[in-house]
C-alpha positions as protocol buffer text, in pm:
chain_id: "A"
residue {
  index: 1
  type: MET
  ca { x: 3300 y: 5798 z: 2274 }
}
residue {
  index: 2
  type: GLY
  ca { x: 2940 y: 5880 z: 2368 }
}
residue {
  index: 3
  type: LEU
  ca { x: 3059 y: 6143 z: 2614 }
}
residue {
  index: 4
  type: LEU
  ca { x: 3270 y: 6307 z: 2345 }
}
residue {
  index: 5
  type: ILE
  ca { x: 2975 y: 6321 z: 2105 }
}
residue {
  index: 6
  type: GLN
  ca { x: 2754 y: 6469 z: 2376 }
}
residue {
  index: 7
  type: LEU
  ca { x: 3013 y: 6733 z: 2463 }
}
residue {
  index: 8
  type: LEU
  ca { x: 3049 y: 6831 z: 2098 }
}
residue {
  index: 9
  type: SER
  ca { x: 2670 y: 6846 z: 2061 }
}
residue {
  index: 10
  type: VAL
  ca { x: 2645 y: 7076 z: 2363 }
}
residue {
  index: 11
  type: ARG
  ca { x: 2912 y: 7306 z: 2221 }
}
residue {
  index: 12
  type: LEU
  ca { x: 2728 y: 7311 z: 1890 }
}
residue {
  index: 13
  type: SER
  ca { x: 2401 y: 7397 z: 2065 }
}
residue {
  index: 14
  type: VAL
  ca { x: 2555 y: 7676 z: 2269 }
}
residue {
  index: 15
  type: THR
  ca { x: 2717 y: 7839 z: 1968 }
}
residue {
  index: 16
  type: THR
  ca { x: 2434 y: 7803 z: 1716 }
}
residue {
  index: 17
  type: ARG
  ca { x: 2131 y: 7810 z: 1952 }
}
residue {
  index: 18
  type: ARG
  ca { x: 1997 y: 7501 z: 1768 }
}
residue {
  index: 19
  type: HIS
  ca { x: 2033 y: 7134 z: 1849 }
}
residue {
  index: 20
  type: LEU
  ca { x: 2204 y: 6869 z: 1641 }
}
residue {
  index: 21
  type: ALA
  ca { x: 1884 y: 6728 z: 1489 }
}
residue {
  index: 22
  type: GLU
  ca { x: 1781 y: 7071 z: 1358 }
}
residue {
  index: 23
  type: LEU
  ca { x: 2117 y: 7127 z: 1196 }
}
residue {
  index: 24
  type: CYS
  ca { x: 2122 y: 6780 z: 1040 }
}
residue {
  index: 25
  type: ARG
  ca { x: 1772 y: 6838 z: 901 }
}
residue {
  index: 26
  type: GLU
  ca { x: 1890 y: 7161 z: 736 }
}
residue {
  index: 27
  type: LYS
  ca { x: 2227 y: 7052 z: 603 }
}
residue {
  index: 28
  type: TYR
  ca { x: 2180 y: 6695 z: 478 }
}
residue {
  index: 29
  type: THR
  ca { x: 1988 y: 6547 z: 187 }
}
residue {
  index: 30
  type: THR
  ca { x: 1695 y: 6314 z: 240 }
}
residue {
  index: 31
  type: TRP
  ca { x: 1892 y: 5992 z: 189 }
}
residue {
  index: 32
  type: ALA
  ca { x: 2164 y: 6110 z: 431 }
}
residue {
  index: 33
  type: LYS
  ca { x: 1900 y: 6191 z: 694 }
}
residue {
  index: 34
  type: ILE
  ca { x: 1755 y: 5842 z: 658 }
}
residue {
  index: 35
  type: VAL
  ca { x: 2099 y: 5683 z: 694 }
}
residue {
  index: 36
  type: LEU
  ca { x: 2169 y: 5894 z: 1004 }
}
residue {
  index: 37
  type: TRP
  ca { x: 1833 y: 5793 z: 1151 }
}
residue {
  index: 38
  type: LEU
  ca { x: 1898 y: 5423 z: 1089 }
}
residue {
  index: 39
  type: MET
  ca { x: 2246 y: 5444 z: 1242 }
}
residue {
  index: 40
  type: THR
  ca { x: 2102 y: 5616 z: 1549 }
}
residue {
  index: 41
  type: GLU
  ca { x: 1834 y: 5350 z: 1588 }
}
residue {
  index: 42
  type: LEU
  ca { x: 2093 y: 5072 z: 1561 }
}
residue {
  index: 43
  type: ALA
  ca { x: 2310 y: 5242 z: 1824 }
}
residue {
  index: 44
  type: LEU
  ca { x: 2012 y: 5269 z: 2059 }
}
residue {
  index: 45
  type: ILE
  ca { x: 1924 y: 4903 z: 2009 }
}
residue {
  index: 46
  type: GLY
  ca { x: 2284 y: 4806 z: 2082 }
}
residue {
  index: 47
  type: TYR
  ca { x: 2284 y: 5016 z: 2398 }
}
residue {
  index: 48
  type: ASP
  ca { x: 1959 y: 4862 z: 2519 }
}
residue {
  index: 49
  type: ILE
  ca { x: 2086 y: 4508 z: 2458 }
}
residue {
  index: 50
  type: GLN
  ca { x: 2405 y: 4587 z: 2647 }
}
residue {
  index: 51
  type: GLU
  ca { x: 2207 y: 4728 z: 2939 }
}
residue {
  index: 52
  type: VAL
  ca { x: 1977 y: 4425 z: 2965 }
}
residue {
  index: 53
  type: ILE
  ca { x: 2265 y: 4177 z: 2950 }
}
residue {
  index: 54
  type: SER
  ca { x: 2465 y: 4367 z: 3211 }
}
residue {
  index: 55
  type: ARG
  ca { x: 2164 y: 4368 z: 3443 }
}
residue {
  index: 56
  type: ALA
  ca { x: 2122 y: 3993 z: 3394 }
}
residue {
  index: 57
  type: ILE
  ca { x: 2490 y: 3939 z: 3479 }
}
residue {
  index: 58
  type: ALA
  ca { x: 2453 y: 4157 z: 3789 }
}
residue {
  index: 59
  type: ILE
  ca { x: 2148 y: 3959 z: 3903 }
}
residue {
  index: 60
  type: ARG
  ca { x: 2341 y: 3635 z: 3856 }
}
residue {
  index: 61
  type: ILE
  ca { x: 2641 y: 3766 z: 4053 }
}
residue {
  index: 62
  type: LEU
  ca { x: 2423 y: 3898 z: 4335 }
}
residue {
  index: 63
  type: ASN
  ca { x: 2250 y: 3560 z: 4369 }
}
residue {
  index: 64
  type: ASN
  ca { x: 2575 y: 3356 z: 4360 }
}
residue {
  index: 65
  type: GLY
  ca { x: 2483 y: 3194 z: 4028 }
}
residue {
  index: 66
  type: VAL
  ca { x: 2143 y: 3061 z: 4141 }
}
residue {
  index: 67
  type: VAL
  ca { x: 1951 y: 3265 z: 3883 }
}
residue {
  index: 68
  type: PRO
  ca { x: 2049 y: 3176 z: 3523 }
}
residue {
  index: 69
  type: LEU
  ca { x: 2122 y: 3450 z: 3271 }
}
residue {
  index: 70
  type: GLN
  ca { x: 1803 y: 3386 z: 3074 }
}
residue {
  index: 71
  type: VAL
  ca { x: 1591 y: 3446 z: 3383 }
}
residue {
  index: 72
  type: GLY
  ca { x: 1795 y: 3759 z: 3458 }
}
residue {
  index: 73
  type: VAL
  ca { x: 1717 y: 3890 z: 3110 }
}
residue {
  index: 74
  type: VAL
  ca { x: 1345 y: 3828 z: 3166 }
}
residue {
  index: 75
  type: ILE
  ca { x: 1362 y: 4002 z: 3506 }
}
residue {
  index: 76
  type: SER
  ca { x: 1539 y: 4298 z: 3345 }
}
residue {
  index: 77
  type: ALA
  ca { x: 1276 y: 4321 z: 3073 }
}
residue {
  index: 78
  type: PHE
  ca { x: 991 y: 4318 z: 3324 }
}
residue {
  index: 79
  type: ASP
  ca { x: 1175 y: 4572 z: 3539 }
}
residue {
  index: 80
  type: TRP
  ca { x: 1207 y: 4800 z: 3237 }
}
residue {
  index: 81
  type: LEU
  ca { x: 839 y: 4761 z: 3154 }
}
residue {
  index: 82
  type: ALA
  ca { x: 742 y: 4839 z: 3515 }
}
residue {
  index: 83
  type: LEU
  ca { x: 953 y: 5156 z: 3511 }
}
residue {
  index: 84
  type: PHE
  ca { x: 831 y: 5256 z: 3166 }
}
residue {
  index: 85
  type: THR
  ca { x: 461 y: 5225 z: 3250 }
}
residue {
  index: 86
  type: ALA
  ca { x: 486 y: 5386 z: 3593 }
}
């Protein structure tokens, strides 16, 4: 679904020479823009949670179950912070 939305956004950008955020800012009312912003933030939070949990599962699988999932989540969080601050 994300790929489809990205493809449609690219087509929109190519045809209008403006990106999706600019068009939403022009076309929608203030309350609709706030709702769209909140929905986008929730989707990003959901994606981040999914990424951290999948990394924790991968760490557990790679270590044959020695590292518990909670420790894998902490390792993933520190890994993200190390990459973010680098």
